[in-house]
N, C-alpha and C positions, 0 to 999 in steps of 0.2 A: 939938193936937199929939199924936203918939203917946206913950203914957204908960209903956210898958214897953220895956226894952231888947230890940232884935232878937236879941241874942246869948243872951237868957234863954230863947228859944223852942227847944224840942227839934226837931231837924231831922225833917221828914216827907218820906218818899220817895214819889214818884208811883207808883200801881199800874200805870202804863203804861211800857213799855220804848220810849220815844220816841227816834227817831234824833236825835242832837244834843242830847239832854237834858243839863242841867247839874248833875245830882245829885252827881257826883264832884268838882266844883270849887266847890260852894257856899261852902265855907270860904274860898275865895280871892276870890270875887266879892262876896259879901254885905258884907264889911267895907269894900268900896270904894263902897258905896251911901251916900247921905246918911243922917245919923244919925236925923233925924226926917222923916217923910213923912206928908203928909195923904192925897192920892189917889195910889195906885200903879197904873200902867198896864202890864200885861204884854201887849204889843202882838201878840206871836206866841206865844201861851200854850203850845201843844203839850201836853206832859205836865204842865205847871204846876209843875214842880220849883222854879222860882225864886219865883214869886208866892206859892205856898202857904207859903213859909218867910219871907216878908217881914212885918215888923211895920209896919202903916200903918193909918190911920183907915178907909180904904176901899180895896179891891183890885178892879181890873177885869181880868178875863181875856178876851182877845179872840183869836179864831182864825177864819180864813175857812172852815175845815172844819166846816160846819154840824152834821153828825152828832156830832162830837166835843163841841161846846158843848152840844148837846141832852142828851148823856149826862151831862155835868157838872151841868147844871141838874136832871136827874132825881135824881142823887145827892143834891143839895142839898135837893130838895123832898120826897123820900121819907123815911120812917123808915129808919134804918140796918138794922134787922132785916128790914124788907120787902124791901130791896135784896138782902141776903145770901140770904134765902129764895128770891127769884126766881132768882138765879144758881144756887143749889144744885138747885132744881127743874128748871131747864133742863138742867143737867148730867145729871140722872137721866132726864129725858124723852128726850133724844137719845143717852143712854149714852155721853157724851163721855169720852174717856180719852186716854192717850198714843198709842194705836194705832188707835182707831176713826175712820178717815178718812171713812167713809161717813156716820157720824152727824154729823160736823162739816160735811160738804157739805150734808146735809139741813137743818141749822140755818141754814147760810149762805144757802141758797135761801129759807128762810122769812123770814129777816131782810130780804133784799133785796125781798121783797114787802110786808112790814109795817113795817119800819124802827123796831122797838121799841128805844129807846135803851139799855135794860139788856141786851138781846140782843147789841148791839154789843160790850159789854164781855165777855160770855161768849165770843164769837167771838175777840176779841183774846186772851183767856186761852189759847185752844187753837190759835192761828194761828202760823205760822212766825215765830220770834223775837218773838212778841207784837207784831207790827207792824200798822199801820193802812194799808190800801191800797184805793182805789176805782178802778174803771175810768171811762171817759168817760160811761157811763150812770149813774154814781153807784151802782154795785153793788159791794158789798164783795167783793174778789177775792183777798185774801191767801191763799196755800195753807196746808194743814194743817201743824202743827208736830210731825210724827211723832217720838216718843221724846224730845221736848224740851220741849214747851209744855203746861201744864195750869194749872188754878186751884189752885195749891199753897198750903200754909200761909203761906208768906212773902208771897205775893201777896195773900192774904186779909187778913193783918195790915196790910199797906201800904194796902189799900183802906179798911179800917175807920178807920185813923188819918186818912187823907186825907178821908174823908167827914165825920168829926167836926170837922175843921178847917174844911171848907166850911160847916158849919152854925154853928160858933162865931164865925167871923170875919165882918166886914162885906164880903161878896163879891158882885159882880154880874158878868154875862156879856154879851159882844157877839160877833157872828159876821160881821164885815164885813172887807173887804180893808183892809189897813193905811192906804191913802190915802183911805179913806172914813170912818175913825174921827173922831169929833167931839172935837177937842181944845179947843174954845172955852171950856170951863168950867175949864180948868186955870190955875193961877197959880204963883208962885215957890215955894210950899210943896209942890208936887206933883212927881212923878218918873215918867218914861217909860223902861221897859226894853225893849230890842229884841233878840231872838234870832232873826233871820230865817234862811231857808235860805242856806247859804253858796254864793256864786256860783261858787267854784272847786272845790267838792266836788259829788259826785253821790249822791243817795239817793232813797228813795221819796217824800220830801217835796218835792223840787225837780226831779224828772226829767220833769215834765209828763205823767205817766202815772197820776196819782191822781184824775183827774176834776175837779180844782180848779186854780186858777191856778198856773202854774209860776213859775220865778224866772229872769230873764234880766238882761242889762245894763240894760234899761229899768226893771225893778222896783228894781234896785240904786240907780240914779240917783234914782228917785222917792223912795225911802226916805231917802237922804242929803239930798235937798232938804227933805223933811219935818222931819228933825232940825235942819237949818239954821234952818228957820222956828221951831221950838220954842226954839232958842237965842236967836233975836232977841226972843222974848217972855219971856226970862229963866226958862225952864222947864228944869230939869235933865233930862239923859238919859244913858243908858249903852247902848252898842251892843256886843254880843258878835259876834266874827267872826274870820276868819283872814286874815293878810296874805299868807302863803305856805302852800302845801299840795302836797306830792309833786311838786315841781318847777314848780308853777303859781304865778303871782303875781296878786294882785288889784290891778291897777294903778289901777282906778277908785277903790278905797278908799284906796290909798296917796296918790294925787293929792289926794283930798278932805282927808285929814288934813294933808297938806303945805300946803294952801291956808288952813288954819284953825289958826293958831298957838295959839289958846286951848284947842284940844281936846287932851286928855291920852291918852297911850298907856300902858296898864297891861298888862304882859305876864303871861300865865297859864301856869303850869307844869302840864301834864297828863301824859298817857302818852307825849308826844313826847320821848323820852329824848335824841334826837339834836338837838333844837332848842335852840340856844344863840345868842341874839341878841347876846351880848357878845363873840363871836369871829368872825373872818372865815372860818373853815374849817367853817362849818355844813354839815351834810349837806344836799345839794340836794333830797333827798326828804323832809326834815323839814317839820313844820308850825309856824307861828308864830301862836299863838292869843292874842287880845288882848281887852281890854275898853276901849273908847274912850269917854271921858266929856268933857262940856263944863264940868267943874269939877275942882278939885284934890281928890282923895280925901284923907281925914284920916288916912291911915296911910302910912308910908314906902314908897316904891317902889324897885325895883331900878334901877341905873343904866341909862340908855338911850344910852350914849356912842356906840354905833355904829349908832343908829337911821337916821341919814342915809345910812349906807353901803348899807343894803339897801332904803331907800325910793327912792333915785335911781340 
């Protein structure tokens, strides 16, 4: 069993600005997790903001973006100083800056030929909004982040803390599609966290233009079936998602929850200031973000008296 309190760990911020990352709501979702975890599975790791801050005997980061996982594995395997030196040398070599778009494009071209995992991080540092985007040929194609993106002091500090945690914790990696992940070794002391692409939102991670598997109704239903199977095996899970977003409704998700009375709806307060599930006059353009669990979290939750009103 885990021996230290999860809340005693100082929060670590991912060095990646990953769309949909949970850094800003960690204080809301981490207390909803089981108090003691043996194996923690971060099934859609992305920027790793959640898993890197979980206290468990072993942490598994999985993402089907192969190059992302290779980058994390290189962080973990290299000396910290070696990684930082490589990044700084590449910045000098290509004269990367807030304005040198030509240097950025030259490095991007080299990365796409050689696929050096650390070069990917350098590109991310100087790309538009620090985003990760590949085309269908698996070529990194995110544009230059002119006057906005660089490997600044804050990003360097986040990277160093992140790498130290990767090395200190018992962490391993996988790069398979969620429905190919091997869950057979899990038991009731383990925990699976899912932060998939949100079906009713659009981003570079689920628009089908990243060179990797997109997210459609089919994948949504497959994931929910996977979670049902985990529940049947008495394995705890938590699913981050939105029930409503800018006038759209995830009816697949709502129906799934309605058909499983033992699943719990935990509402998340984020920057959606107009989202109020306790009133009937919610802004139709608001978002309702939730963490769905197959267990009762051990902290009080807000009333859900009008949940049925917007589910059905």
